[in-house]
C-alpha positions in Angstrom: -24.8 201.1 -147.6 -22.7 201.7 -150.8 -19.5 200.6 -148.9 -21.3 197.4 -147.7 -22.3 196.6 -151.4 -18.7 197.3 -152.6 -17.3 194.9 -150.0 -19.8 192.2 -151.1 -19.0 192.7 -154.8 -15.3 192.3 -154.0 -16.0 189.2 -152.0 -18.0 187.7 -154.7 -15.4 188.3 -157.3 -12.8 186.8 -155.0 -15.0 183.7 -154.7 -15.3 183.5 -158.5 -11.7 183.8 -159.0 -11.0 181.1 -156.5 -13.6 178.9 -158.2 -11.9 179.5 -161.5 -8.6 178.4 -160.1 -10.0 175.0 -159.2 -8.1 172.6 -161.5 -5.8 175.4 -162.8 -2.1 175.7 -162.1 -1.9 178.0 -159.1 1.3 179.6 -157.8 1.5 177.2 -155.0 1.1 174.3 -157.5 3.7 175.7 -159.9 6.2 176.0 -157.0 5.6 172.3 -156.2 6.0 171.3 -159.8 9.2 173.3 -160.2 10.6 171.4 -157.1 10.3 168.1 -158.9 13.0 169.0 -161.3 16.4 168.7 -159.6 18.5 170.2 -162.4 21.4 167.7 -161.6 24.6 167.6 -163.6 23.1 164.6 -165.5 20.1 166.7 -166.3 22.3 169.5 -167.6 24.3 167.0 -169.8 21.1 165.6 -171.3 19.7 169.2 -172.0 22.9 170.2 -173.7 22.8 167.0 -175.8 19.2 167.6 -176.8 20.2 171.0 -177.9 22.4 169.3 -180.5 20.6 166.1 -181.5 17.1 164.8 -181.6 15.5 162.6 -178.9 15.3 159.7 -181.3 19.1 159.9 -182.0 20.0 160.2 -178.3 17.6 157.5 -177.2 19.2 154.9 -179.6 20.3 152.0 -177.5 24.1 151.4 -177.9 23.7 148.0 -176.5 21.5 147.0 -179.5 23.5 148.7 -182.2 24.7 145.6 -183.9 22.8 144.3 -186.9 20.2 141.6 -186.4 20.7 138.2 -187.9 19.4 138.3 -191.4 18.9 134.6 -192.1 15.4 133.2 -192.3 14.2 129.6 -192.3 11.3 130.3 -194.6 10.9 133.0 -197.2 8.6 133.7 -200.1 10.1 134.4 -203.5 9.8 138.0 -204.4 10.7 140.1 -207.5 12.1 143.5 -206.5 11.3 146.6 -204.3 8.8 149.2 -205.2 8.7 152.8 -204.1 5.5 154.7 -203.1 7.7 157.9 -202.7 5.8 160.9 -201.0 2.4 159.3 -201.0 0.1 157.4 -198.7 -0.5 154.6 -201.2 1.3 151.8 -199.2 -1.9 149.8 -199.1 -2.1 149.8 -202.9 1.6 149.0 -203.4 1.3 146.2 -200.8 -1.8 144.8 -202.4 -0.4 144.9 -205.9 2.9 143.4 -204.7 0.9 140.4 -203.3 -0.7 140.0 -206.7 2.6 140.6 -208.5 4.3 137.8 -206.5 1.5 135.4 -207.4 1.4 136.4 -211.1 5.2 136.4 -211.6 5.4 132.9 -210.0 2.5 131.6 -212.1 3.6 133.0 -215.4 7.4 133.3 -214.8 7.2 137.1 -215.4 10.4 138.1 -213.4 10.3 141.7 -212.2 7.0 142.5 -213.7 5.1 145.4 -212.0 1.4 146.5 -212.0 0.5 150.2 -212.5 -0.3 151.7 -209.1 -1.3 154.9 -210.8 -4.0 153.2 -212.8 -5.9 151.8 -209.7 -5.1 155.0 -207.7 -7.0 157.0 -210.3 -10.2 155.0 -209.7 -9.6 154.9 -206.0 -9.7 158.7 -205.8 -12.8 158.9 -208.0 -14.6 156.2 -206.0 -13.8 157.8 -202.8 -15.1 161.2 -204.1 -18.3 159.5 -205.0 -18.4 157.7 -201.6 -18.1 161.1 -199.8 -20.7 162.8 -202.1 -23.3 160.1 -201.8 -22.7 159.9 -198.1 -23.5 163.6 -197.8 -26.7 163.1 -199.8 -27.6 160.1 -197.5 -27.1 162.3 -194.4 -28.4 165.6 -195.6 -31.3 165.5 -193.2 -29.0 165.3 -190.2 -27.6 168.6 -188.5 -24.3 169.8 -189.7 -22.9 169.3 -186.2 -24.0 165.6 -186.1 -20.9 163.5 -185.5 -21.3 161.4 -188.6 -21.7 164.5 -190.8 -18.8 166.3 -189.1 -16.6 163.2 -189.6 -17.5 163.1 -193.4 -16.5 166.7 -193.9 -13.4 166.2 -191.8 -12.4 163.2 -194.0 -13.7 163.8 -197.5 -10.9 161.9 -199.2 -7.5 160.5 -198.6 -4.8 158.5 -200.3 -4.7 155.9 -197.6 -6.5 152.6 -197.6 -6.8 148.9 -196.9 -6.7 145.6 -198.8 -10.4 145.6 -199.1 -10.0 148.7 -201.3 -7.4 146.8 -203.4 -9.8 143.9 -203.8 -12.9 146.0 -204.7 -10.9 148.3 -207.2 -9.2 145.3 -209.0 -12.5 143.3 -209.3 -14.3 146.3 -210.7 -11.5 148.0 -212.8 -8.9 145.3 -213.4 -5.2 146.0 -213.5 -2.7 147.2 -216.1 1.1 146.9 -216.5 3.2 149.7 -215.1 4.1 151.1 -218.5 0.5 151.3 -219.6 -0.1 154.0 -217.0 3.1 155.3 -215.6 3.6 157.2 -212.3 3.3 161.0 -212.4 4.5 163.8 -210.1 1.1 164.0 -208.4 1.0 160.3 -208.0 4.4 160.2 -206.3 3.6 163.3 -204.2 -0.1 163.4 -203.5 -0.4 166.2 -201.0 -1.0 169.1 -203.3 -3.6 167.3 -205.3 -5.3 166.1 -202.2 -5.6 169.5 -200.8 -7.4 170.8 -203.9 -9.7 167.7 -204.0 -10.7 168.2 -200.4 -11.6 171.8 -201.0 -13.6 170.9 -204.1 -15.5 168.1 -202.3 -16.2 170.1 -199.2 -17.6 172.8 -201.4 -19.6 170.3 -203.4 -20.9 168.7 -200.1 -22.2 172.0 -198.9 -24.2 172.5 -202.1 -25.6 168.9 -201.8 -27.1 169.7 -198.4 -29.0 172.7 -199.8 -32.4 172.4 -201.6 -32.6 175.0 -204.3 -35.9 176.9 -204.8 -38.2 175.4 -207.3 -37.1 171.8 -206.9 -40.0 169.8 -205.7 -39.7 167.1 -203.1 -40.5 164.3 -205.6 -37.8 165.6 -208.0 -35.1 166.0 -205.3 -33.4 162.6 -205.4 -33.0 162.7 -209.2 -31.8 166.4 -208.9 -29.1 165.4 -206.3 -27.8 162.5 -208.5 -27.6 164.9 -211.4 -25.6 167.4 -209.3 -23.4 164.6 -208.0 -22.6 163.4 -211.6 -21.6 167.0 -212.5 -19.4 167.3 -209.4 -17.7 164.0 -210.3 -17.0 165.3 -213.7 -14.8 168.1 -212.0 -13.1 165.4 -209.9 -12.4 163.3 -213.0 -11.0 166.5 -214.7 -8.6 167.1 -211.9 -7.5 163.5 -211.7 -6.9 163.4 -215.5 -4.7 166.4 -215.3 -2.7 165.2 -212.3 -2.5 161.4 -213.0 -3.3 160.9 -216.6 -6.4 159.3 -218.0 -6.7 155.4 -217.5 -6.4 153.4 -220.6 -9.6 151.5 -221.7 -7.4 149.0 -223.4 -3.6 148.5 -224.0 -1.1 146.3 -225.8 1.1 143.8 -223.9 3.4 141.2 -225.4 1.7 141.8 -228.7 -1.9 141.3 -227.6 -4.6 143.9 -226.8 -6.3 143.7 -223.4 -8.9 145.5 -221.3 -7.8 145.9 -217.7 -10.3 143.4 -216.5 -9.4 140.8 -219.1 -5.7 141.3 -218.2 -6.4 140.5 -214.6 -8.5 137.4 -215.6 -5.7 136.1 -217.7 -2.9 136.7 -215.1 -4.7 135.5 -212.0 -8.5 135.4 -212.4 -9.5 134.5 -208.9 -12.1 136.5 -206.9 -10.2 138.9 -204.6 -13.3 139.8 -202.7 -13.9 136.2 -201.5 -10.5 134.5 -201.7 -9.0 136.2 -198.6 -9.8 136.6 -195.0 -8.8 139.8 -193.1 -7.5 139.2 -189.6 -7.0 141.8 -186.8 -5.3 141.8 -183.4 -7.3 144.4 -181.5 -7.0 143.8 -177.8 -9.7 146.4 -177.2 -12.4 144.2 -178.7 -13.6 140.7 -177.9 -11.7 138.0 -179.8 -13.5 135.5 -181.9 -15.9 138.2 -183.2 -16.2 139.8 -186.6 -16.2 143.6 -186.9 -16.6 146.1 -189.7 -16.0 149.8 -189.6 -18.5 152.4 -191.1 -17.1 154.2 -194.2 -13.8 152.3 -194.0 -14.1 151.3 -197.7 -13.1 152.8 -201.0 -16.2 152.3 -203.1 -19.8 153.2 -202.2 -20.9 149.8 -203.6 -17.8 148.2 -202.0 -17.4 146.5 -198.7 -16.3 148.1 -195.4 -13.1 146.8 -193.9 -14.4 143.6 -192.3 -12.1 141.5 -190.0 -12.0 138.6 -187.6 -10.5 139.7 -184.3 -7.9 137.1 -183.1 -5.2 136.7 -180.5 -1.8 137.2 -182.1 -0.8 133.6 -181.6 -3.6 132.4 -183.9 -2.6 135.0 -186.6 1.0 133.8 -186.5 -0.1 130.2 -187.2 -1.8 131.3 -190.4 1.0 133.6 -191.4 3.6 130.8 -191.0 1.4 128.4 -193.0 1.2 131.0 -195.9 5.0 131.7 -195.9 5.8 128.0 -196.0 3.5 127.7 -199.0 5.3 130.5 -200.8 2.4 133.0 -200.5 3.1 136.6 -199.7 0.5 138.5 -197.5 -0.9 141.9 -197.0 0.4 143.0 -193.5 0.0 146.3 -191.6 1.4 147.7 -188.4 2.4 150.8 -186.4 5.7 151.0 -188.4 7.2 154.1 -186.8 7.5 152.5 -183.2 11.0 151.5 -182.3 12.1 151.3 -185.9 15.8 151.8 -186.8 15.2 153.1 -190.3 18.9 152.9 -191.3 19.2 149.2 -190.4 15.6 148.4 -191.3 15.0 146.6 -188.0 12.0 147.0 -185.8 13.0 146.0 -182.2 11.6 147.0 -178.9 15.2 147.4 -177.6 16.2 149.8 -180.4 15.5 153.0 -178.3 15.4 153.8 -174.6 13.4 157.0 -174.2 12.6 156.4 -170.6 16.2 156.4 -169.5 16.9 159.5 -171.6 14.0 161.5 -170.4 13.6 160.1 -166.9 9.9 159.3 -167.2 7.7 156.2 -167.4 6.1 155.8 -170.8 5.0 152.2 -170.3 1.5 151.1 -171.7 0.3 147.8 -173.0 -1.1 147.3 -176.4 -4.7 147.7 -175.4 -3.9 150.9 -173.6 -2.0 152.3 -176.5 -4.9 151.6 -178.9 -7.6 153.1 -176.5 -5.6 156.3 -176.1 -4.8 156.7 -179.9 -1.0 156.2 -179.0 -0.8 153.4 -181.5 -2.7 152.0 -184.4 -2.4 150.5 -187.9 -0.4 153.1 -189.9 1.5 151.3 -192.8 1.0 148.3 -195.0 3.8 146.0 -196.3 4.2 142.6 -197.7 4.9 139.8 -195.2 7.4 137.5 -196.8 9.6 135.6 -194.3 9.8 134.0 -190.8 12.6 132.6 -188.9 11.6 129.5 -186.9 13.6 128.0 -184.1 12.0 124.9 -182.6 8.8 125.8 -184.4 8.7 129.2 -182.7 9.0 132.4 -184.7 12.0 134.5 -183.7 11.7 137.2 -186.3 9.8 138.2 -189.4 10.4 140.2 -192.5 8.3 142.4 -194.8 8.9 143.7 -198.2 8.5 147.6 -197.9 7.5 150.2 -200.5 10.1 152.9 -199.6 12.6 152.0 -202.3 15.4 149.6 -202.5 17.9 151.8 -200.6 15.6 152.0 -197.5 16.1 149.7 -194.6 17.5 146.3 -195.1 17.7 146.0 -198.9 14.3 147.6 -199.1 12.9 145.4 -196.4 12.1 145.6 -192.6 13.0 142.9 -190.2 10.9 142.6 -187.1 11.6 140.8 -183.9 8.8 138.5 -182.7 8.4 140.6 -179.6 7.9 143.7 -181.7 5.4 141.8 -183.9 3.3 141.0 -180.8 3.1 144.7 -179.8 2.6 146.5 -183.1 1.2 144.1 -185.7 -2.5 144.8 -186.3 -3.7 143.5 -189.7 -3.0 140.4 -191.8 -4.7 139.2 -195.0 -4.4 135.5 -195.8 -5.8 133.2 -198.4 -8.7 131.1 -197.1 -6.8 127.9 -197.7 -4.6 128.8 -194.7 -7.5 129.7 -192.4 -8.6 126.9 -189.9 -12.2 125.8 -190.1 -13.1 127.3 -186.6 -11.9 130.9 -187.9 -13.8 130.4 -191.2 -17.0 129.6 -189.1 -16.6 133.0 -187.3 -17.3 134.7 -190.6 -20.9 133.3 -190.4 -21.5 135.9 -187.5 -23.3 139.2 -188.2 -20.5 141.7 -188.1 -20.4 144.2 -185.3 -20.5 147.7 -186.9 -18.1 150.2 -185.4 -18.3 153.9 -186.2 -15.9 155.6 -188.6 -14.2 157.4 -185.7 -13.1 154.1 -184.1 -9.4 154.0 -183.4 -9.0 151.0 -185.8 -10.1 153.3 -188.7 -6.6 154.1 -189.7 -6.1 153.6 -193.4 -2.5 152.5 -194.0 -0.3 155.0 -195.6 
C-alpha cells in the first residue's frame, strides 16, 4: 500500500512539473532556439565589432553619411539658442522661446531671454499641490486602485506640455532671465526631484490617514490645513534650490510685476489664443481628447488636443511659418537622430541589417506598444517646400548652440510623418472645420494613456 502511494505521489509530482513547463523554455525548445543561430563568419565579425563599438555607431548608414541640404524656402526669424542642460524642461524652454520670438519681433528686443527658472519654480510648486489635492480627492479609494497607484508613482516631474506654459504664464507672468537666473538645481534637476518625490509621497500617505479626534465635519478643513503646511516645506526646498521668485523687478529703468511685464510685452490670452494638435493614429481623427492629470496646475487645464491626420497638421504648420510665427512642436526625438549632424532621417541607421532581425512597426503599432511617443519639445521654425510639398523641416532645439546643426535639428518630411506628435498653432492659422471640432465634449483618457508623456 505504501509503495502504491509513493508511486502515485511521484506520478503527481511529475504531472505538476510537466504542467509547470508549459510555456517555459524546455531543453528541447532551447536546442531548437540554439539551432537558429548559425554563427557564420559574418556573425563573428559583427560580434567582434559590437565588442568594440555601440550598436548605434555600427548601425550608422554609410550611404547616408553626407550632410543634408540646409537651405529652406521659408523660415521664422529667431534670436539665439537656449540650453536646458541636464533637465527635463524642454517644454518650458520651447514655450518661452515661442513667446520670445514674438516679443523680440514686436519690440525689437534682439537676443532677449525670459527666465525659465522663474516659471519652473511655480511649475514645481503647482505640481506639488496638484498631487497633494489629488491624494485628498482619492483618499477613499483603496491604495491599490490604479488611479491612486499612478499618483504615487508620478508625484512630480520636470516634464510638461504647452498647456502648462500657458497656465503658468497667465497665472504668474514672466520675468527677464537676469531677474531670476538659472541655478545648479535648475540646470540639473534629478537630485532635487528625488527629494521632492520622497517628501510628497510621505505627505501623501499622511493625507490618506484620519487622525484620532478629527470629526468628519472638520476633516475637509483639516486636510487643507495639512496640505498648506506640506506646501510650505515644498516652497522651502524650492527656494533653497532655485532661489525665491521676485514679486517685482526693474527692467530698462521701470519697475514691473511679472504679470504686468507679460501684459506689456505680449498681453494676449495664451490659454485661448492657441490650438493643440495631435497626430495619434491609435485614436479616431476629428475628435477632441484630454488626458487626466496631464496638467501642471490643479486649477489649470488638462492637455486637450484635436487629433488630426499629419497632412492637415502640416498645412497649418506651413501657414504659420510663412507668417513668421514659431510653434511649439514635440516628437520622439531620439529615433533615427544623428546628433552630430543634427539630422533626423529614417535612413540614418540600419539596425535590421546589423542585427539580422525585423524591427518594422507602423506608427500606430509603436504607440500602442509604448515603443514610441512624444518625448521632447522644440520650436518649429522652418520648412523647405518644393512644388508646394514639404521636403524637410527645422526646429530650434534647447540643447545649446554647439548641439546638432547650429543648435537646430533638421527633419526629413518622412521622419516628420513617423515621429511628430504634437503641434501648437495660433487660432488664426486653424481652418474653420478644425475650430468647429473644439465644440465637441472632449473624450477623457486616463493618466496612464500612452500619450501622457510630458516632453523632457
